[in-house]
C-alpha positions as CSV (number, residue, x, y, z in Angstrom):
1,X,15.9,36.7,5.7
2,X,14.6,33.5,7.3
3,X,11.0,32.8,8.2
4,X,10.0,30.6,11.1
5,X,6.4,29.7,10.4
6,X,4.2,27.8,12.8
7,X,2.6,25.1,10.6
8,X,1.1,22.7,13.2
9,X,0.1,22.5,16.8
10,X,-0.8,19.4,18.8
11,X,-2.6,19.9,22.0
12,X,-2.5,23.4,23.6
13,X,-0.4,26.2,22.1
14,X,-0.4,29.9,22.6
15,X,-0.8,30.8,18.9
16,X,-2.5,29.3,15.9
17,X,-0.8,27.9,12.7
18,X,0.3,30.8,10.5
19,X,2.1,32.7,13.3
20,X,5.5,33.8,12.0
21,X,8.8,35.0,13.2
22,X,11.4,36.7,10.8
23,X,15.1,36.8,11.4
24,X,17.4,38.6,9.0
25,X,21.2,38.4,8.5
26,X,21.8,41.5,10.7
27,X,20.1,39.8,13.6
28,X,16.9,41.7,13.6
29,X,13.8,39.8,14.8
30,X,10.2,40.4,14.2
31,X,7.1,38.4,15.2
32,X,6.6,35.4,17.4
33,X,5.3,31.8,17.0
34,X,4.6,30.9,20.6
35,X,4.8,34.1,22.6
36,X,8.2,33.4,24.0
37,X,8.5,29.6,24.6
38,X,10.7,28.6,21.7
39,X,11.8,31.8,20.0
40,X,15.4,31.6,21.4
41,X,15.9,28.2,19.9
42,X,14.3,29.3,16.6
43,X,16.8,32.2,16.3
44,X,19.6,29.5,16.4
45,X,17.7,27.5,13.7
46,X,17.4,30.6,11.6
47,X,21.1,31.4,11.9
48,X,21.9,27.9,10.8
49,X,19.8,28.4,7.7
50,X,21.5,31.7,6.9
51,X,24.8,29.9,7.2
52,X,23.7,27.3,4.6
53,X,21.7,24.6,6.4
54,X,18.7,23.3,4.5
55,X,15.2,24.3,5.5
56,X,13.5,22.0,8.0
57,X,10.5,21.5,10.3
58,X,11.6,21.9,13.9
59,X,9.4,20.3,16.5
60,X,9.2,21.3,20.2
61,X,7.0,19.7,22.8
62,X,6.8,18.4,26.3
63,X,7.7,14.9,25.2
64,X,11.0,16.1,23.6
65,X,14.3,16.6,25.4
66,X,14.4,20.0,23.7
67,X,11.4,21.1,25.7
68,X,13.4,21.4,28.9
69,X,16.0,23.6,27.0
70,X,13.5,26.0,25.5
71,X,10.9,26.0,28.3
72,X,7.8,25.0,26.4
73,X,5.3,25.0,29.4
74,X,2.0,25.2,27.5
75,X,1.4,21.5,27.4
76,X,1.5,21.0,23.7
77,X,3.8,20.4,20.7
78,X,4.5,23.0,18.0
79,X,6.0,22.3,14.6
80,X,7.8,25.3,12.9
81,X,9.1,25.4,9.4
82,X,12.3,27.4,9.2
83,X,13.4,28.5,5.7
84,X,15.0,31.3,3.8
85,X,12.8,33.8,1.9
86,X,14.2,33.9,-1.6
87,X,12.8,35.8,-4.6
88,X,10.2,33.1,-5.4
89,X,8.9,33.0,-1.8
90,X,8.7,36.8,-1.7
91,X,6.7,36.8,-4.9
92,X,4.3,34.3,-3.4
93,X,4.0,36.3,-0.2
94,X,3.3,39.5,-2.3
95,X,0.6,37.7,-4.2
96,X,-1.0,36.4,-1.0
97,X,-0.9,39.9,0.5
98,X,-2.5,41.5,-2.5
99,X,-5.4,39.0,-2.3
100,X,-5.9,39.6,1.4
101,X,-5.9,43.3,0.9
102,X,-8.5,42.9,-1.9
103,X,-10.5,40.7,0.6
104,X,-10.3,37.8,-1.8
105,X,-10.0,34.2,-0.4
106,X,-6.5,32.9,-0.9
107,X,-4.4,30.0,0.4
108,X,-0.6,29.9,0.7
109,X,0.8,26.4,0.3
110,X,4.4,25.5,1.2
111,X,6.4,22.4,0.5
112,X,8.0,21.3,3.8
113,X,10.3,18.4,2.8
114,X,12.6,17.2,0.1
115,X,15.1,19.0,-2.1
116,X,12.6,21.7,-3.0
117,X,11.5,22.4,0.5
118,X,10.3,26.0,0.9
119,X,8.7,26.2,-2.6
120,X,5.3,28.0,-2.4
121,X,2.2,28.0,-4.5
122,X,-0.6,30.5,-4.1
123,X,-4.2,29.4,-4.7
124,X,-6.8,32.1,-5.5
125,X,-10.3,32.1,-6.9
126,X,-8.8,32.7,-10.3
127,X,-6.2,29.9,-10.3
128,X,-2.7,29.3,-9.0
129,X,0.5,31.4,-8.9
130,X,3.8,29.4,-8.9
131,X,4.2,25.7,-8.2
132,X,5.7,23.4,-5.6
133,X,8.3,22.0,-8.1
134,X,7.6,18.3,-7.5
135,X,5.0,17.2,-10.0
136,X,1.9,18.5,-11.8
137,X,-0.2,15.9,-10.0
138,X,0.9,17.3,-6.6
139,X,0.1,20.9,-7.7
140,X,-3.3,19.8,-8.8
141,X,-4.0,17.8,-5.6
142,X,-2.8,20.6,-3.3
143,X,-4.8,23.2,-5.3
144,X,-8.0,21.1,-4.9
145,X,-7.5,20.6,-1.1
146,X,-6.5,24.2,-0.6
147,X,-9.9,25.3,-2.1
148,X,-11.6,23.0,0.4
149,X,-9.6,24.6,3.2
150,X,-10.8,28.0,2.1
151,X,-14.4,26.8,2.3
152,X,-13.7,25.5,5.8
153,X,-11.6,28.5,6.9
154,X,-8.8,26.4,8.4
155,X,-5.1,25.8,8.0
156,X,-3.1,22.5,8.5
157,X,-0.4,20.2,7.1
158,X,-1.4,17.6,4.5
159,X,0.7,14.7,3.4
160,X,1.0,13.1,-0.1
161,X,2.9,10.4,-1.9
162,X,6.0,11.3,-3.8
163,X,3.9,11.4,-7.0
164,X,1.4,13.7,-5.5
165,X,-1.4,11.3,-4.6
166,X,-3.6,11.9,-1.6
167,X,-3.0,8.3,-0.4
168,X,0.6,8.7,0.8
169,X,2.7,10.3,3.6
170,X,6.0,11.0,1.9
171,X,5.7,14.7,1.4
172,X,4.3,17.3,3.8
173,X,2.6,20.5,2.5
174,X,1.5,23.3,4.8
175,X,-1.8,24.9,3.6
176,X,-2.5,28.3,5.1
177,X,-6.0,29.6,4.3
178,X,-7.0,33.3,4.4
179,X,-10.7,34.0,4.1
180,X,-12.3,37.4,3.8
181,X,-12.6,39.2,7.1
182,X,-15.9,38.7,9.0
183,X,-18.4,41.6,8.8
184,X,-20.1,43.4,11.6
185,X,-23.1,45.6,10.9
186,X,-24.1,48.0,13.7
187,X,-27.4,49.8,13.5
188,X,-27.5,53.1,15.3
189,X,-24.9,55.9,15.4
190,X,-24.4,56.2,19.2
191,X,-21.4,56.2,21.5
192,X,-21.7,52.4,22.0
193,X,-21.4,51.8,18.3
194,X,-18.2,53.9,18.0
195,X,-16.6,52.1,21.0
196,X,-17.5,48.7,19.6
197,X,-16.3,49.5,16.1
198,X,-12.9,50.4,17.5
199,X,-12.1,47.1,19.2
200,X,-14.0,44.9,16.7
201,X,-11.8,46.3,14.0
202,X,-8.7,45.4,16.0
203,X,-9.7,41.7,16.2
204,X,-10.4,41.5,12.4
205,X,-14.0,42.6,11.8
206,X,-14.9,44.8,8.9
207,X,-17.4,47.1,10.6
208,X,-20.2,49.1,9.1
209,X,-22.4,51.6,11.1
210,X,-25.8,52.2,9.6
211,X,-28.3,54.9,10.5
212,X,-31.2,56.3,8.6
213,X,-30.6,59.7,10.3
214,X,-27.7,61.3,8.4
215,X,-27.0,64.0,11.0
216,X,-26.2,61.3,13.6
217,X,-23.4,59.9,11.4
218,X,-21.6,63.2,10.9
219,X,-19.2,62.8,13.8
220,X,-15.7,61.5,12.8
221,X,-15.8,59.1,15.8
222,X,-17.9,56.8,13.6
223,X,-16.0,57.0,10.3
224,X,-12.6,56.6,12.1
225,X,-13.1,52.9,12.7
226,X,-16.0,51.9,10.4
227,X,-17.7,52.5,7.1
228,X,-20.7,54.7,7.6
229,X,-23.9,54.2,5.6
230,X,-27.1,56.3,5.6
231,X,-30.0,53.9,5.2
232,X,-33.0,52.0,6.6
233,X,-32.0,48.7,8.3
234,X,-34.1,46.3,6.2
235,X,-33.2,48.0,2.9
236,X,-29.5,47.9,3.8
237,X,-29.5,44.3,4.9
238,X,-31.2,43.4,1.6
239,X,-28.0,44.5,-0.1
240,X,-25.7,42.3,2.1
241,X,-24.9,38.6,2.1
242,X,-24.0,37.7,5.6
243,X,-22.8,34.3,6.9
244,X,-22.1,32.4,10.1
245,X,-18.9,34.3,10.9
246,X,-20.7,37.7,10.6
247,X,-22.6,39.7,13.2
248,X,-25.5,42.2,13.3
249,X,-25.9,44.6,16.3
250,X,-29.0,46.7,16.9
251,X,-28.2,49.8,19.0
252,X,-30.9,52.1,17.7
253,X,-33.3,52.0,20.8
254,X,-36.1,52.9,18.5
255,X,-38.8,50.4,17.5
256,X,-39.2,51.8,14.0
257,X,-35.5,51.1,13.4
258,X,-34.6,48.1,15.5
259,X,-37.6,45.8,14.7
260,X,-37.0,46.0,10.9
261,X,-33.3,45.4,11.5
262,X,-34.0,42.3,13.6
263,X,-36.5,40.9,11.2
264,X,-34.2,41.4,8.2
265,X,-31.2,39.9,10.1
266,X,-33.3,36.8,11.0
267,X,-33.9,36.3,7.3
268,X,-30.2,36.0,6.7
269,X,-27.6,33.4,7.6
270,X,-25.7,35.8,10.0
271,X,-24.1,34.0,12.9
272,X,-24.8,36.5,15.7
273,X,-27.7,38.9,16.2
274,X,-27.5,41.1,19.3
275,X,-29.6,44.0,20.6
276,X,-29.0,46.5,23.4
277,X,-31.7,47.4,25.9
278,X,-33.0,46.5,29.4
279,X,-34.7,43.3,30.1
280,X,-38.0,45.1,30.1
281,X,-37.2,46.7,26.7
282,X,-36.4,43.2,25.4
283,X,-39.6,41.7,26.7
284,X,-41.7,44.4,25.1
285,X,-39.7,44.0,21.9
286,X,-40.3,40.3,21.8
287,X,-44.0,40.7,22.1
288,X,-44.1,43.1,19.2
289,X,-41.9,40.7,17.1
290,X,-44.3,37.8,18.0
291,X,-47.1,39.9,16.7
292,X,-45.2,40.3,13.5
293,X,-45.2,36.5,13.1
294,X,-41.7,35.6,14.4
295,X,-41.4,32.1,15.9
296,X,-39.8,31.2,19.3
297,X,-36.9,29.6,17.5
298,X,-36.3,32.9,15.6
299,X,-36.5,34.9,18.7
300,X,-34.0,32.6,20.4
301,X,-31.4,33.6,17.8
302,X,-31.4,37.2,19.2
303,X,-29.0,37.8,22.0
304,X,-30.7,40.5,24.1
305,X,-29.7,42.1,26.2
306,X,-26.4,41.4,24.4
307,X,-23.1,41.0,26.0
308,X,-21.4,39.1,28.8
309,X,-22.5,39.8,32.4
310,X,-19.4,41.8,33.5
311,X,-21.1,44.8,35.1
312,X,-20.4,47.0,32.1
313,X,-21.7,50.6,32.3
314,X,-19.6,52.8,30.0
315,X,-19.6,52.5,26.1
316,X,-16.1,51.1,26.2
317,X,-17.0,48.5,28.9
318,X,-20.2,47.6,27.0
319,X,-18.2,47.1,23.8
320,X,-15.8,44.7,25.6
321,X,-18.8,42.8,27.0
322,X,-20.6,42.5,23.6
323,X,-17.4,41.6,21.7
324,X,-16.6,39.0,24.4
325,X,-20.0,37.3,23.9
326,X,-19.6,37.3,20.1
327,X,-16.1,35.8,20.3
328,X,-17.2,33.2,22.9
329,X,-20.2,32.0,20.8
330,X,-18.1,32.0,17.7
331,X,-15.6,29.6,19.4
332,X,-18.4,27.5,21.0
333,X,-17.6,28.7,24.5
334,X,-19.8,29.8,27.3
335,X,-17.8,32.9,28.2
336,X,-17.2,32.2,31.9
337,X,-14.0,32.5,33.9
338,X,-11.1,30.4,32.6
339,X,-10.2,29.7,36.2
340,X,-13.6,28.0,36.8
341,X,-13.5,26.0,33.5
342,X,-11.8,22.7,32.6
343,X,-10.5,21.2,29.4
344,X,-8.4,22.8,26.6
345,X,-8.3,26.6,26.5
346,X,-8.0,26.6,22.7
347,X,-10.1,24.4,20.4
348,X,-8.2,21.8,18.5
349,X,-8.2,22.1,14.7
350,X,-10.8,19.4,14.2
351,X,-13.1,21.0,16.8
352,X,-12.6,24.4,15.2
353,X,-13.5,23.0,11.8
354,X,-16.7,21.6,13.1
355,X,-17.6,25.0,14.6
């Protein structure tokens, strides 16, 4: 089996680094790296590797003659590492998968050049698994940088000297970081919560629905797509450590629940705080929160009424509107129509890292 892994994008590209396509010796194909632009060419690359060609980084972009042949129309350049998956690579992938399933931060590093191209080392919180086969210094340097990538939540190619020093450009190493999934806490067991949990889970959120009223949580439509917890909002949030990639939604429509939830959420580092309700409901809620001592800066952190203005009425439509706002703010976007916007559709790696 050969893996074609997207390791770098320059300019606009349909998918992010880490996207992968697999081709086996019977001709079966799984996955995609560009959504169709270069897959045909990559199948030929994979067949060459299966026939004995060495692994290599294949580049496709609008400035290359190859672009006309493969139809890369998205205005950018992609670099794809094509290599066979031997036993050592499969062991590294298995270790990476185990860490991801255990929701532990992990980075998969891959040597892209030289006689040992394709060697992989896994960096976890407990140490490393495997090595890149070049030098101990390179392994230590890559491990250190991979841990920094985990903190930043990004993936990229780094270059080093042949000895493994940071000041060099002889050897390329792909560092693919996997952080724990973002958390979404939804207060209130109502139809809107069930609808949001379903689609939020599909985009990678680990969803928890919390309600102090146990009877409201009995329906399987809540537990089907989320963890369900019986508890008061402020007491529950006191047990959670939430960060900038996480979200808290208040859907309770009851002051004795939603106000403690909002106050507790504001005391955390959670990146998004949203609440359902009409504009009148929100205005009255803000007055009560001011009376509790909240500042205007704190109130500004609350998105209420939450969601994009798409005319949503049903629970499913509202879930799309709310998740759309969360994703837009997370990406530093305004959430308007792409047709009315200008500039790159996808943030470049440096911009994403700043966000």
